[in-house]
C-alpha positions in Angstrom: 112.2 119.2 147.6 110.1 119.3 150.7 112.1 121.1 153.4 109.5 120.0 156.0 110.5 116.4 155.5 114.0 117.1 156.9 114.5 115.4 160.2 117.3 117.3 162.1 119.4 114.1 162.5 122.7 115.8 161.8 123.9 113.4 159.2 124.3 116.0 156.5 126.5 118.5 158.5 128.6 115.6 160.0 129.4 114.4 156.4 130.0 117.8 155.0 133.7 118.7 154.5 132.8 122.4 154.4 130.9 122.5 157.7 134.1 121.4 159.5 136.2 124.2 158.0 134.0 127.2 157.3 132.1 128.8 160.1 128.5 129.6 159.1 128.0 126.8 156.5 125.7 124.0 157.6 123.5 122.0 155.2 120.9 121.4 157.9 120.7 125.1 158.7 120.3 125.9 155.0 117.3 123.5 154.9 115.8 125.0 158.0 116.1 128.6 156.7 114.4 127.6 153.4 111.7 125.9 155.5 111.3 129.3 157.3 111.2 131.2 154.0 114.5 132.9 154.5 115.9 132.2 151.0 116.7 135.9 150.4 118.9 136.0 153.5 120.8 132.9 152.4 121.3 134.3 148.9 122.6 137.7 150.3 124.9 136.0 152.8 126.9 134.3 150.1 127.0 131.0 152.1 125.5 129.2 149.1 128.8 129.6 147.2 130.9 127.6 149.7 129.3 124.2 149.0 131.8 122.0 147.1 129.2 119.8 145.5 130.6 116.6 147.0 127.0 115.2 147.4 127.8 113.7 150.8 124.7 115.4 152.3 122.5 113.9 149.7 124.1 110.4 150.1 123.6 110.5 153.9 120.1 111.9 154.2 117.7 109.2 155.5 114.7 111.4 154.3 116.1 111.9 150.8 116.2 115.7 151.3 119.1 117.0 149.3 120.7 120.2 150.7 122.9 120.1 147.6 119.9 120.5 145.3 118.6 123.3 147.5 122.0 125.1 147.3 121.9 124.7 143.5 118.5 126.2 143.3 119.5 129.1 145.6 122.5 129.7 143.3 120.2 129.8 140.3 118.0 132.4 142.1 121.0 134.5 143.0 122.2 134.6 139.3 118.6 135.3 138.1 118.6 138.3 140.6 121.8 139.6 139.0 124.2 138.6 141.8 127.7 137.6 140.7 129.2 134.2 141.4 132.7 134.0 142.9 135.6 134.7 140.5 137.1 131.4 141.4 134.3 129.8 139.4 135.5 131.5 136.3 139.1 130.3 137.0 137.9 126.7 137.5 135.8 126.9 134.3 138.8 128.2 132.3 141.1 125.5 133.7 138.7 122.7 132.8 138.0 124.2 129.3 141.7 124.6 128.6 143.2 121.5 130.2 140.3 119.1 131.1 141.0 119.3 134.8 140.6 121.9 137.6 144.2 121.3 138.7 147.0 119.5 137.0 148.0 116.2 138.7 150.8 116.6 141.2 153.7 114.2 141.5 153.1 111.4 143.9 155.4 110.1 146.6 156.4 106.5 146.2 157.2 104.1 149.1 160.9 104.9 148.6 160.0 108.6 149.1 160.8 109.5 145.5 158.4 111.9 143.7 157.2 110.7 140.3 154.9 112.4 137.8 152.6 110.6 135.4 155.2 110.1 132.7 157.6 108.5 135.2 154.8 106.1 136.3 154.1 105.1 132.7 150.7 106.9 132.6 149.3 109.0 129.8 149.7 112.7 130.1 146.5 114.8 130.3 145.1 115.8 127.0 143.3 119.0 126.4 139.6 118.4 126.1 138.0 118.2 122.7 134.8 120.2 122.2 132.5 117.7 120.3 130.6 120.5 118.6 133.7 122.2 117.2 135.2 118.8 116.3 132.0 118.0 114.3 132.1 121.2 112.3 135.9 121.1 111.8 136.9 123.6 114.4 139.5 123.4 117.2 
């Protein structure tokens, strides 16, 4: 990634759902700080953990600069330096490992204002994920 290729057009922060809700998070500013060699400040600030990985910044960038990939690299550096990731990451990993989804599907509201779950709509219920490695060796 060449941070110098970033043209400050504003398309990445305008597309980012986090920028609109969390003060201090701006994909364009992250790229600018990397360009200025301020990676350590970004890592120490913790701002890199607020990205939701929606990839809208990458999709919108006319210069094909990906703030998302920069954030991922900064996260790798933070972990390599011994910094801890947010505990919510552990909770999300556990939920996906155990149930296959981060959050169980919620009932939906129909046009008649009834709430229906997957079974009432004739949809399959979520299955727990199968670990292909364990399945191959006869484990759970």
